[in-house]
N, C-alpha and C positions, 0 to 999 in steps of 0.2 A: 267575382272570379273572371270577368273579363280581363281586368285589371292583370293578374297574375298570366292570364292565356298569352296577353300581348307582351310582359314583360321576359316570359320565357321564349316566344318568339323573335323577339329583338335580341336575345343573348343568344339564341341558333344563329341566326343570321351575323353576328359578330363572330363567332366561332368558325361558322363557312369561309367567311372574309378573311379570317387569318390565316386559315389552313389553304386557301387558295391564292394566296399573295404571291406576288411574285418574287423567288427565292432571293435575288441580286438586290433588290430594296428592302425586303423581308429581314433577311439575316445578315446582308452586308457582305460576308465571305461565304455565303454557300457558293458552291461550284453546280454549274448547271451544263452536262453533257450536249455538246451541239453532235447531232448527227448526218453522217454524210454518206449517201450511195455513189457506190460505183457498179456502172453497167459494163458489162465484156463484151459489144458488140463486134468483136473480132474474130477470127478465125485462129487466134494465136491465145494461150492461156498466160494469166498473168502471174508471175512466180513471185514477184516483190510490190509492195508500194509503201511509200513513205510519203510525211508531211510536214512542210517546213514552212515558218515566217516567211512572206515573201522576203527575197533577197538575202535569208540569213545564212544558207548552207547548214544549218542544223538540221537534219531533215531525222524526224520520228519514225522509226520504222513500225508498219501496221502488221499485226499476225495476222494472216490471212487464213492459218490452219492448213490448208492445202490450197493449190493451185486454184485460180480463178478460170474457170475453163471458159473457151471460147465460144461465140453462141448465143448470146442474151443472158448470161449467167449475172447475177449480180451479188453484191457484200455491203452490209451498214457498217460504216465505223464508226469510232469515237473522234472526234475532230480533237487534238491536244489543245491544252489552253493555250490562249495569244489570240492575235489580232484576228481581222476576220480575212485578209488577204494570204492567200498561201499560195506555195508551189507544191505542185503534187508531182510525184517522181513515180511511173511505172515499168516492170521490168517486165519484159516476156519470155517465154520459155526461150525462145529461138536467141536472146541473149540482147535484143534490142533495146535499150533505155529512151524512152520518152519522157521530156519535162512538160509540164504543164504550167505555165507561171502565171501570177496572177489572179486564182480562181477564189471568187469571194464566198467564202462560207457561210458567212451569214445571209447572205442574199439569194444563194444558191442551194439546193437539197444535194443536188449530186453532179456527178461527172458521167456523161456516157461515150466510151471510148469506141470510135468507129473503124471501121476497115480500110479506109480512103488515107493514105497518106498521114497517119497520126492526128488528122484532125481528131475535134470533139465537140460534146453540145452541152450545154450547160443546163440541168434540170429545175425549171423555175419552182421556186419555193410556194409561190402563192397557188399556181393552179392546179402544180404536180405534175406536170404533161412535158414531154420530152419538146 
């Protein structure tokens, strides 16, 4: 009876390991979406957001649904397929467009738009803090 329980337990562990395996290594061609947070800490609404591989000028528009209001509102978007380094283009309601070049979407989980001179902060992936 103990042998049957041990075999069942081993089978269960193997099944769990298969289900929890990293999709990149397990499936080869499976896609794992990277999520990226944009926090608008400015006083102006963001009306457009686009992401491109660094230096490529092939921006992929991100559907916002509605403008991202100023004053600590946020949105989580899926990063399009490609490498880690990305250029992020942000357009505000007043027509101003800012480019945030060479953002490492693998290392950082997001971007916080700040009110002073278009500067920004990258949000650390490990700690989740700003």
